[in-house]
C-alpha positions, -999 to 999 in steps of 0.1 A, spaced: 26 -859 139 40 -830 138 26 -799 139 33 -777 112 47 -738 123 14 -721 113 20 -691 117 60 -690 100 44 -702 71 17 -676 68 48 -649 74 66 -667 44 31 -667 25 30 -632 30 61 -623 25 62 -648 -13 36 -618 -16 0 -628 -3 -27 -608 6 -45 -632 24 -36 -664 40 -65 -690 59 -61 -727 71 -96 -744 70 -104 -782 78 -119 -796 50 -130 -828 58 -165 -830 55 -161 -811 17 -138 -830 3 -140 -858 -28 -126 -893 -16 -101 -888 -39 -86 -862 -16 -94 -874 12 -59 -882 25 -52 -843 19 -79 -826 44 -62 -796 52 -63 -761 33 -40 -735 32 -59 -712 10 -46 -679 0 -52 -647 -20 -42 -618 -38 -61 -584 -47 -68 -574 -82 -59 -538 -93 -82 -515 -77 -73 -485 -109 -82 -512 -133 -116 -530 -113 -127 -488 -112 -126 -492 -148 -142 -525 -162 -182 -501 -150 -192 -515 -185 -169 -548 -197 -135 -561 -191 -101 -542 -205 -75 -559 -216 -53 -541 -183 -81 -563 -164 -70 -597 -190 -35 -589 -176 -37 -581 -143 -58 -618 -135 -32 -634 -154 -3 -619 -139 -20 -628 -106 -28 -661 -111 4 -662 -123 26 -652 -89 -6 -669 -66 6 -706 -89 38 -692 -75 31 -688 -43 14 -720 -42 43 -737 -53 69 -723 -28 42 -730 2 42 -765 -10 70 -769 -16 74 -754 22 51 -784 38 74 -809 18 106 -799 32 87 -799 66 79 -836 61 43 -829 48 24 -843 16 7 -816 3 -3 -806 -33 -11 -767 -54 -46 -769 -70 -36 -742 -97 -51 -710 -100 -65 -712 -132 -86 -743 -138 -106 -751 -171 -140 -763 -167 -143 -769 -205 -114 -788 -211 -112 -813 -182 -122 -812 -145 -121 -787 -118 -98 -806 -94 -117 -778 -60 -131 -750 -55 -110 -723 -44 -140 -707 -28 -147 -739 -12 -114 -740 7 -114 -698 10 -152 -705 34 -140 -730 53 -111 -710 58 -133 -680 72 -117 -658 45 -153 -647 32 -188 -659 22 -194 -667 -21 -217 -640 -32 -250 -637 -53 -223 -636 -84 -208 -666 -71 -176 -654 -67 -154 -648 -29 -162 -616 -11 -141 -611 15 -154 -583 44 -125 -558 32 -115 -568 -5 -151 -578 -16 -146 -597 -48 -109 -586 -57 -91 -614 -49 -77 -638 -69 -75 -675 -51 -53 -703 -49 -53 -732 -28 -27 -761 -15 -40 -791 3 -17 -813 26 -19 -834 61 -5 -808 74 -20 -806 106 -23 -770 123 -33 -753 152 -60 -727 146 -84 -735 111 -107 -705 105 -142 -702 118 -162 -713 81 -190 -697 69 -215 -710 58 -239 -685 43 -241 -654 24 -239 -621 38 -247 -601 9 -288 -595 24 -310 -571 -2 -280 -560 -19 -285 -564 -61 -258 -546 -76 -242 -572 -93 -274 -590 -99 -285 -556 -117 -251 -552 -135 -253 -588 -154 -255 -573 -187 -270 -617 -197 -288 -623 -162 -266 -649 -150 -274 -634 -121 -305 -647 -101 -304 -629 -66 -306 -661 -46 -278 -656 -14 -256 -685 -11 -254 -713 14 -231 -740 28 -247 -775 4 -267 -748 -24 -260 -760 -58 -244 -731 -76 -277 -729 -105 -296 -722 -75 -282 -686 -76 -262 -687 -104 -264 -691 -143 -233 -703 -155 -242 -712 -195 -252 -673 -193 -220 -661 -180 -198 -685 -200 -214 -682 -235 -212 -645 -228 -176 -642 -214 -167 -664 -244 -182 -639 -272 -171 -608 -260 -150 -612 -226 -109 -603 -237 -89 -636 -243 -58 -646 -221 -55 -675 -201 -89 -674 -205 -119 -650 -212 -130 -628 -186 -149 -606 -184 -158 -587 -141 -185 -564 -143 -198 -580 -114 -166 -574 -97 -162 -538 -103 -204 -528 -94 -200 -549 -63 -199 -519 -28 -180 -546 -7 -139 -530 -11 -117 -512 -13 -121 -500 -52 -144 -475 -42 
């Protein structure tokens, strides 16, 4: 099978509005039903620095709108990337930026694709942490059978070390303070139920409830 021109695709995705693009070999982590699409194009767009600075004590409507608009942009970029791959003779599907874990099964975790692409690691807060953008990236994923020449080097463990900024900032103690590594169940380092209960009650709703306090608390990123 002919290789996809990943440099050209990466350039186009950046032109469409992405801040980060990476390619991942997912053969170790894909569920069986998606095994025919073993390559991920992981795409990230950074949330507004100014808006993130404003949510130290809780979400604002500006933050909720920023998340919603960014998700829409990501889905548009991913659709264009998927169409580009299909028009080049490959199979491709996009995994939407915002997936509901309450109403339906998560199709595939964007964070898994991003760590496999070498974009970053999963923090104590269960968010993807990028070395320069911190947890400010929203993500979308395109799965494809298009072979590429250069995959990112997978990140298999946390680089958060002893930092507890997000742990101390979480108003409901959902962040347990344990460092992530590949293969560890999320429940060992993050209480999904506590987080969900809080944002359902206190979060601001547009596409879905949002909080974001742990994003603002993180010392990694550009918003400080």
